BALOBA-1460 file (C-alpha; in Angstrom, 3 decimals):
// residues 275
<rec num="1" residu="m" x="120.047" y="167.580" z="-69.978"/>
<rec num="2" residu="p" x="117.266" y="165.934" z="-67.752"/>
<rec num="3" residu="s" x="117.811" y="162.145" z="-67.308"/>
<rec num="4" residu="i" x="115.866" y="159.342" z="-69.174"/>
<rec num="5" residu="a" x="113.857" y="158.762" z="-66.270"/>
<rec num="6" residu="e" x="113.098" y="162.375" z="-65.633"/>
<rec num="7" residu="r" x="111.821" y="162.775" z="-69.445"/>
<rec num="8" residu="r" x="109.687" y="159.543" z="-69.328"/>
<rec num="9" residu="d" x="108.279" y="160.836" z="-65.976"/>
<rec num="10" residu="a" x="107.438" y="164.241" z="-68.270"/>
<rec num="11" residu="f" x="106.245" y="162.361" z="-71.107"/>
<rec num="12" residu="h" x="103.829" y="160.417" z="-68.950"/>
<rec num="13" residu="k" x="102.467" y="163.840" z="-66.817"/>
<rec num="14" residu="l" x="101.712" y="165.295" z="-70.411"/>
<rec num="15" residu="h" x="99.137" y="162.560" z="-71.361"/>
<rec num="16" residu="e" x="97.396" y="163.212" z="-68.105"/>
<rec num="17" residu="a" x="95.459" y="166.317" z="-69.198"/>
<rec num="18" residu="g" x="95.181" y="168.958" z="-71.765"/>
<rec num="19" residu="c" x="96.443" y="168.334" z="-75.432"/>
<rec num="20" residu="f" x="99.849" y="169.002" z="-76.920"/>
<rec num="21" residu="v" x="101.419" y="168.327" z="-80.445"/>
<rec num="22" residu="m" x="104.345" y="166.216" z="-81.209"/>
<rec num="23" residu="p" x="106.461" y="167.090" z="-84.398"/>
<rec num="24" residu="n" x="107.981" y="164.580" z="-86.256"/>
<rec num="25" residu="p" x="112.015" y="164.684" z="-86.597"/>
<rec num="26" residu="w" x="113.706" y="162.600" z="-88.995"/>
<rec num="27" residu="n" x="117.402" y="163.679" z="-88.112"/>
<rec num="28" residu="v" x="119.454" y="165.175" z="-85.437"/>
<rec num="29" residu="g" x="119.097" y="168.715" z="-87.155"/>
<rec num="30" residu="t" x="114.979" y="169.068" z="-87.491"/>
<rec num="31" residu="a" x="115.052" y="167.306" z="-83.653"/>
<rec num="32" residu="h" x="117.181" y="170.380" z="-82.738"/>
<rec num="33" residu="y" x="115.209" y="172.655" z="-84.444"/>
<rec num="34" residu="f" x="112.052" y="171.767" z="-83.216"/>
<rec num="35" residu="q" x="112.997" y="171.684" z="-79.789"/>
<rec num="36" residu="g" x="114.115" y="175.078" z="-80.223"/>
<rec num="37" residu="l" x="110.595" y="176.063" z="-81.022"/>
<rec num="38" residu="g" x="109.124" y="174.845" z="-77.739"/>
<rec num="39" residu="f" x="107.313" y="171.738" z="-78.164"/>
<rec num="40" residu="k" x="107.313" y="169.651" z="-75.107"/>
<rec num="41" residu="a" x="108.133" y="166.303" z="-76.563"/>
<rec num="42" residu="l" x="109.348" y="164.953" z="-79.970"/>
<rec num="43" residu="a" x="107.988" y="161.450" z="-82.413"/>
<rec num="44" residu="t" x="109.925" y="159.626" z="-84.843"/>
<rec num="45" residu="t" x="108.856" y="158.883" z="-88.183"/>
<rec num="46" residu="s" x="109.336" y="155.571" z="-89.902"/>
<rec num="47" residu="s" x="108.889" y="157.389" z="-93.594"/>
<rec num="48" residu="g" x="110.704" y="160.101" z="-93.047"/>
<rec num="49" residu="f" x="113.889" y="158.093" z="-91.816"/>
<rec num="50" residu="a" x="113.265" y="156.046" z="-94.314"/>
<rec num="51" residu="h" x="113.207" y="158.173" z="-97.441"/>
<rec num="52" residu="a" x="115.943" y="160.396" z="-95.902"/>
<rec num="53" residu="q" x="118.060" y="157.025" z="-96.304"/>
<rec num="54" residu="g" x="117.238" y="156.319" z="-99.272"/>
<rec num="55" residu="y" x="114.278" y="152.798" z="-98.249"/>
<rec num="56" residu="a" x="110.772" y="152.792" z="-98.589"/>
<rec num="57" residu="d" x="108.521" y="153.272" z="-95.753"/>
<rec num="58" residu="g" x="108.517" y="150.081" z="-93.919"/>
<rec num="59" residu="a" x="112.327" y="148.495" z="-95.559"/>
<rec num="60" residu="v" x="114.207" y="150.038" z="-92.829"/>
<rec num="61" residu="p" x="115.735" y="147.217" z="-90.854"/>
<rec num="62" residu="r" x="115.249" y="147.305" z="-86.902"/>
<rec num="63" residu="d" x="119.005" y="147.705" z="-86.225"/>
<rec num="64" residu="m" x="119.174" y="150.647" z="-88.345"/>
<rec num="65" residu="m" x="116.149" y="151.759" z="-86.724"/>
<rec num="66" residu="l" x="117.636" y="151.381" z="-82.863"/>
<rec num="67" residu="q" x="120.595" y="153.024" z="-84.058"/>
<rec num="68" residu="h" x="118.462" y="156.292" z="-85.462"/>
<rec num="69" residu="l" x="116.167" y="156.280" z="-82.110"/>
<rec num="70" residu="r" x="119.135" y="156.808" z="-79.959"/>
<rec num="71" residu="e" x="120.675" y="159.492" z="-82.030"/>
<rec num="72" residu="i" x="117.383" y="161.501" z="-81.930"/>
<rec num="73" residu="v" x="117.002" y="160.611" z="-77.576"/>
<rec num="74" residu="e" x="120.924" y="161.227" z="-77.777"/>
<rec num="75" residu="a" x="120.172" y="165.355" z="-79.834"/>
<rec num="76" residu="t" x="117.258" y="166.890" z="-77.696"/>
<rec num="77" residu="d" x="116.367" y="167.365" z="-73.965"/>
<rec num="78" residu="l" x="112.612" y="166.175" z="-74.373"/>
<rec num="79" residu="p" x="110.647" y="163.130" z="-74.533"/>
<rec num="80" residu="v" x="111.385" y="161.097" z="-77.293"/>
<rec num="81" residu="n" x="108.138" y="159.035" z="-78.906"/>
<rec num="82" residu="a" x="109.500" y="156.378" z="-80.907"/>
<rec num="83" residu="d" x="107.432" y="155.280" z="-84.657"/>
<rec num="84" residu="f" x="108.043" y="151.149" z="-83.845"/>
<rec num="85" residu="e" x="106.536" y="150.203" z="-86.597"/>
<rec num="86" residu="g" x="105.381" y="146.574" z="-85.958"/>
<rec num="87" residu="g" x="107.664" y="145.581" z="-83.348"/>
<rec num="88" residu="y" x="109.712" y="144.169" z="-86.335"/>
<rec num="89" residu="a" x="107.765" y="141.063" z="-85.813"/>
<rec num="90" residu="d" x="104.867" y="138.835" z="-86.256"/>
<rec num="91" residu="a" x="105.094" y="136.616" z="-83.276"/>
<rec num="92" residu="p" x="104.349" y="138.519" z="-79.837"/>
<rec num="93" residu="d" x="107.542" y="136.759" z="-78.647"/>
<rec num="94" residu="g" x="109.334" y="139.102" z="-81.440"/>
<rec num="95" residu="v" x="107.440" y="141.711" z="-81.009"/>
<rec num="96" residu="a" x="108.822" y="141.452" z="-77.263"/>
<rec num="97" residu="e" x="111.856" y="141.410" z="-77.900"/>
<rec num="98" residu="s" x="112.206" y="144.399" z="-80.364"/>
<rec num="99" residu="v" x="109.974" y="145.962" z="-77.607"/>
<rec num="100" residu="r" x="113.225" y="145.565" z="-75.293"/>
<rec num="101" residu="l" x="115.335" y="146.520" z="-77.019"/>
<rec num="102" residu="g" x="113.577" y="149.686" z="-78.216"/>
<rec num="103" residu="v" x="113.274" y="150.281" z="-74.471"/>
<rec num="104" residu="e" x="117.638" y="150.485" z="-74.043"/>
<rec num="105" residu="t" x="117.725" y="153.264" z="-76.872"/>
<rec num="106" residu="g" x="116.050" y="155.963" z="-73.935"/>
<rec num="107" residu="v" x="112.670" y="156.687" z="-75.581"/>
<rec num="108" residu="a" x="109.910" y="157.972" z="-73.536"/>
<rec num="109" residu="g" x="107.566" y="156.105" z="-75.711"/>
<rec num="110" residu="l" x="106.929" y="153.439" z="-78.541"/>
<rec num="111" residu="s" x="104.062" y="152.866" z="-80.632"/>
<rec num="112" residu="i" x="103.180" y="149.607" z="-81.947"/>
<rec num="113" residu="e" x="100.637" y="148.684" z="-85.362"/>
<rec num="114" residu="d" x="98.201" y="146.117" z="-86.428"/>
<rec num="115" residu="s" x="98.879" y="146.014" z="-90.188"/>
<rec num="116" residu="t" x="100.838" y="143.288" z="-91.524"/>
<rec num="117" residu="g" x="102.253" y="144.831" z="-95.019"/>
<rec num="118" residu="d" x="100.064" y="142.284" z="-96.937"/>
<rec num="119" residu="p" x="97.333" y="144.349" z="-98.751"/>
<rec num="120" residu="a" x="95.140" y="141.194" z="-99.359"/>
<rec num="121" residu="n" x="95.126" y="140.735" z="-95.402"/>
<rec num="122" residu="p" x="96.174" y="143.978" z="-94.200"/>
<rec num="123" residu="l" x="95.364" y="143.635" z="-90.493"/>
<rec num="124" residu="y" x="96.803" y="141.064" z="-88.209"/>
<rec num="125" residu="d" x="93.901" y="139.183" z="-86.591"/>
<rec num="126" residu="f" x="92.283" y="140.040" z="-83.926"/>
<rec num="127" residu="d" x="93.299" y="137.798" z="-81.667"/>
<rec num="128" residu="l" x="97.154" y="138.176" z="-82.579"/>
<rec num="129" residu="a" x="96.997" y="142.214" z="-82.866"/>
<rec num="130" residu="v" x="96.117" y="141.369" z="-79.302"/>
<rec num="131" residu="a" x="98.324" y="139.239" z="-78.291"/>
<rec num="132" residu="r" x="101.426" y="141.541" z="-79.752"/>
<rec num="133" residu="v" x="100.120" y="144.685" z="-77.652"/>
<rec num="134" residu="r" x="100.226" y="142.140" z="-74.865"/>
<rec num="135" residu="a" x="103.898" y="140.727" z="-75.217"/>
<rec num="136" residu="a" x="104.819" y="144.953" z="-76.053"/>
<rec num="137" residu="r" x="103.069" y="145.824" z="-72.607"/>
<rec num="138" residu="a" x="104.785" y="142.512" z="-70.364"/>
<rec num="139" residu="a" x="108.115" y="143.510" z="-72.302"/>
<rec num="140" residu="i" x="108.489" y="147.257" z="-71.041"/>
<rec num="141" residu="d" x="106.943" y="146.646" z="-67.437"/>
<rec num="142" residu="k" x="109.868" y="143.733" z="-67.042"/>
<rec num="143" residu="a" x="112.066" y="146.770" z="-68.674"/>
<rec num="144" residu="g" x="111.144" y="148.905" z="-65.639"/>
<rec num="145" residu="g" x="111.276" y="151.893" z="-67.641"/>
<rec num="146" residu="k" x="108.166" y="153.328" z="-67.170"/>
<rec num="147" residu="v" x="107.921" y="153.898" z="-71.392"/>
<rec num="148" residu="v" x="104.495" y="154.624" z="-72.617"/>
<rec num="149" residu="l" x="102.907" y="152.482" z="-74.752"/>
<rec num="150" residu="t" x="101.146" y="153.167" z="-77.297"/>
<rec num="151" residu="a" x="98.896" y="150.648" z="-79.662"/>
<rec num="152" residu="r" x="97.587" y="151.977" z="-83.339"/>
<rec num="153" residu="t" x="95.239" y="150.090" z="-85.267"/>
<rec num="154" residu="e" x="95.784" y="150.840" z="-89.136"/>
<rec num="155" residu="g" x="92.246" y="150.014" z="-90.938"/>
<rec num="156" residu="f" x="91.795" y="153.543" z="-91.798"/>
<rec num="157" residu="i" x="95.319" y="153.746" z="-93.987"/>
<rec num="158" residu="c" x="95.405" y="149.855" z="-94.751"/>
<rec num="159" residu="g" x="91.924" y="149.701" z="-96.820"/>
<rec num="160" residu="r" x="89.681" y="148.713" z="-93.857"/>
<rec num="161" residu="p" x="87.915" y="151.989" z="-92.957"/>
<rec num="162" residu="d" x="85.554" y="149.912" z="-90.126"/>
<rec num="163" residu="l" x="84.889" y="152.286" z="-87.022"/>
<rec num="164" residu="d" x="83.433" y="149.773" z="-85.099"/>
<rec num="165" residu="e" x="86.839" y="147.352" z="-85.836"/>
<rec num="166" residu="t" x="88.734" y="149.790" z="-84.877"/>
<rec num="167" residu="i" x="86.924" y="150.820" z="-81.513"/>
<rec num="168" residu="r" x="87.294" y="147.448" z="-80.812"/>
<rec num="169" residu="r" x="90.677" y="146.715" z="-81.516"/>
<rec num="170" residu="l" x="91.519" y="150.468" z="-79.285"/>
<rec num="171" residu="k" x="89.169" y="149.549" z="-75.959"/>
<rec num="172" residu="a" x="91.479" y="145.995" z="-76.732"/>
<rec num="173" residu="f" x="94.171" y="146.782" z="-76.256"/>
<rec num="174" residu="a" x="93.402" y="149.758" z="-73.764"/>
<rec num="175" residu="e" x="92.373" y="146.660" z="-71.590"/>
<rec num="176" residu="l" x="95.797" y="145.257" z="-71.889"/>
<rec num="177" residu="g" x="97.169" y="148.345" z="-70.768"/>
<rec num="178" residu="a" x="98.492" y="150.026" z="-73.532"/>
<rec num="179" residu="d" x="98.718" y="154.178" z="-72.139"/>
<rec num="180" residu="c" x="97.597" y="155.734" z="-75.481"/>
<rec num="181" residu="l" x="95.526" y="154.777" z="-78.362"/>
<rec num="182" residu="y" x="96.276" y="155.708" z="-82.348"/>
<rec num="183" residu="p" x="93.910" y="155.154" z="-85.338"/>
<rec num="184" residu="p" x="95.543" y="156.707" z="-87.375"/>
<rec num="185" residu="g" x="93.928" y="157.835" z="-91.118"/>
<rec num="186" residu="i" x="90.279" y="158.738" z="-88.919"/>
<rec num="187" residu="r" x="90.298" y="162.933" z="-90.162"/>
<rec num="188" residu="t" x="86.627" y="163.819" z="-89.627"/>
<rec num="189" residu="r" x="85.021" y="165.190" z="-86.223"/>
<rec num="190" residu="e" x="82.310" y="162.606" z="-86.045"/>
<rec num="191" residu="l" x="84.799" y="160.082" z="-86.347"/>
<rec num="192" residu="i" x="87.645" y="161.371" z="-83.973"/>
<rec num="193" residu="t" x="84.977" y="162.030" z="-81.294"/>
<rec num="194" residu="a" x="83.310" y="158.256" z="-81.665"/>
<rec num="195" residu="v" x="87.174" y="157.552" z="-81.014"/>
<rec num="196" residu="v" x="87.942" y="159.724" z="-77.931"/>
<rec num="197" residu="k" x="84.666" y="158.856" z="-76.127"/>
<rec num="198" residu="a" x="84.440" y="154.868" z="-76.833"/>
<rec num="199" residu="v" x="88.084" y="154.513" z="-75.310"/>
<rec num="200" residu="a" x="87.879" y="157.494" z="-72.251"/>
<rec num="201" residu="p" x="89.147" y="158.248" z="-69.959"/>
<rec num="202" residu="k" x="92.534" y="156.873" z="-72.118"/>
<rec num="203" residu="p" x="94.436" y="159.319" z="-74.460"/>
<rec num="204" residu="v" x="93.671" y="159.289" z="-78.056"/>
<rec num="205" residu="n" x="96.743" y="159.946" z="-80.594"/>
<rec num="206" residu="l" x="95.678" y="161.622" z="-83.819"/>
<rec num="207" residu="l" x="97.491" y="161.527" z="-86.903"/>
<rec num="208" residu="v" x="96.804" y="165.122" z="-88.788"/>
<rec num="209" residu="s" x="98.415" y="165.248" z="-92.425"/>
<rec num="210" residu="t" x="95.610" y="168.710" z="-93.719"/>
<rec num="211" residu="s" x="94.633" y="171.544" z="-92.887"/>
<rec num="212" residu="a" x="91.256" y="170.505" z="-91.720"/>
<rec num="213" residu="f" x="91.321" y="171.471" z="-87.978"/>
<rec num="214" residu="t" x="93.695" y="173.758" z="-85.925"/>
<rec num="215" residu="v" x="95.214" y="172.546" z="-82.325"/>
<rec num="216" residu="a" x="92.524" y="174.668" z="-80.477"/>
<rec num="217" residu="e" x="89.745" y="172.441" z="-82.531"/>
<rec num="218" residu="i" x="91.012" y="168.839" z="-82.589"/>
<rec num="219" residu="a" x="91.574" y="169.885" z="-78.340"/>
<rec num="220" residu="a" x="88.270" y="170.800" z="-78.239"/>
<rec num="221" residu="m" x="87.355" y="167.478" z="-79.542"/>
<rec num="222" residu="g" x="89.445" y="165.801" z="-76.664"/>
<rec num="223" residu="v" x="92.135" y="164.425" z="-78.088"/>
<rec num="224" residu="r" x="95.226" y="164.510" z="-75.906"/>
<rec num="225" residu="r" x="98.144" y="164.184" z="-78.383"/>
<rec num="226" residu="i" x="98.908" y="165.350" z="-81.835"/>
<rec num="227" residu="s" x="101.424" y="164.101" z="-84.394"/>
<rec num="228" residu="v" x="102.191" y="164.729" z="-88.046"/>
<rec num="229" residu="g" x="104.114" y="161.606" z="-88.887"/>
<rec num="230" residu="g" x="106.212" y="162.255" z="-92.069"/>
<rec num="231" residu="t" x="104.116" y="165.284" z="-93.020"/>
<rec num="232" residu="l" x="107.040" y="167.764" z="-92.131"/>
<rec num="233" residu="a" x="109.781" y="165.491" z="-93.635"/>
<rec num="234" residu="r" x="106.757" y="165.313" z="-96.681"/>
<rec num="235" residu="v" x="106.947" y="169.086" z="-96.574"/>
<rec num="236" residu="a" x="110.571" y="169.649" z="-96.977"/>
<rec num="237" residu="w" x="110.861" y="166.806" z="-99.964"/>
<rec num="238" residu="t" x="108.033" y="168.740" z="-101.992"/>
<rec num="239" residu="a" x="110.643" y="171.961" z="-101.647"/>
<rec num="240" residu="v" x="113.166" y="170.119" z="-102.957"/>
<rec num="241" residu="m" x="111.780" y="167.982" z="-105.432"/>
<rec num="242" residu="h" x="110.275" y="171.334" z="-106.964"/>
<rec num="243" residu="s" x="113.432" y="173.030" z="-107.206"/>
<rec num="244" residu="a" x="115.134" y="170.083" z="-108.368"/>
<rec num="245" residu="r" x="113.251" y="169.578" z="-111.397"/>
<rec num="246" residu="q" x="112.982" y="173.303" z="-112.610"/>
<rec num="247" residu="i" x="116.661" y="173.417" z="-112.513"/>
<rec num="248" residu="a" x="116.487" y="170.277" z="-114.502"/>
<rec num="249" residu="e" x="113.667" y="170.972" z="-116.832"/>
<rec num="250" residu="t" x="113.879" y="174.562" z="-117.292"/>
<rec num="251" residu="g" x="117.319" y="175.439" z="-116.398"/>
<rec num="252" residu="k" x="116.086" y="178.231" z="-113.754"/>
<rec num="253" residu="f" x="117.050" y="178.662" z="-109.899"/>
<rec num="254" residu="d" x="114.153" y="180.677" z="-109.475"/>
<rec num="255" residu="s" x="112.765" y="178.632" z="-106.515"/>
<rec num="256" residu="f" x="116.356" y="179.807" z="-104.761"/>
<rec num="257" residu="a" x="114.628" y="182.969" z="-103.873"/>
<rec num="258" residu="g" x="113.814" y="183.346" z="-100.149"/>
<rec num="259" residu="v" x="115.659" y="180.158" z="-98.591"/>
<rec num="260" residu="v" x="116.997" y="180.770" z="-95.304"/>
<rec num="261" residu="p" x="120.378" y="182.213" z="-95.220"/>
<rec num="262" residu="n" x="123.456" y="179.320" z="-94.640"/>
<rec num="263" residu="s" x="124.346" y="182.204" z="-91.553"/>
<rec num="264" residu="e" x="121.269" y="181.149" z="-89.813"/>
<rec num="265" residu="l" x="121.689" y="178.028" z="-89.818"/>
<rec num="266" residu="n" x="125.019" y="177.935" z="-88.404"/>
<rec num="267" residu="a" x="123.825" y="180.302" z="-85.793"/>
<rec num="268" residu="l" x="120.888" y="177.795" z="-84.992"/>
<rec num="269" residu="f" x="123.389" y="174.608" z="-84.996"/>
<rec num="270" residu="r" x="125.973" y="176.629" z="-82.922"/>
<rec num="271" residu="a" x="123.832" y="177.960" z="-79.889"/>
<rec num="272" residu="d" x="122.961" y="173.584" z="-79.715"/>
<rec num="273" residu="q" x="126.300" y="172.770" z="-79.741"/>
<rec num="274" residu="r" x="126.715" y="174.663" z="-76.477"/>
<rec num="275" residu="r" x="123.933" y="171.931" z="-74.755"/>
């Protein structure tokens, strides 16, 4: 198995050229499966993990999330990027402490958001958002682990879809040393290319949750990194909810047709246990 340092080096190199996809596992089994498909890196999903544990997204305690990160890192040979939400603190000092703990889990990258969770004031004020990213960068540098820092601005998914403000924040984060910029919620070609151009040569992460574009089309727009957030987990939830509702409401088991055999899953995870 590659060392943590080797995985962090590999993750940095992935950001230098081309375009790669990071699927988002929410448990050890999905991490194993996605690695087996040939992906070059993985990213955790706060929503996917939260829902699997019976929490709403954003409600998982920091210690539980840190343990989850350790489990995913230990389950795979690949670099793992942590969906680290808002750093589990409002103040920059608190963000720095959380980032220090996050680095210790062995992740190759982590992201910090600028959303507050308050619908009336969904984004941290600009100066505070900048200070939080500065604190995260300093904590990573102090730890000396070469962890990729991804700075996110959440306006397009928090009811503040302002392109100029999004770019303003991303450019400020880039100047502070963010390695990758991430504006979840931008979906049109015009928005995507505008962001990529504005922060170049820094790499941009695109969140994909629809079938609007292919990987090749996204790469042609200049996007360096693609993640899918909690969408794969929701694909699984959709199937489970449909099937369980059919049983409860009609007494039928039609949705069981075509499911993957138990023997196939056993064979998959026996192979993984040889790692």
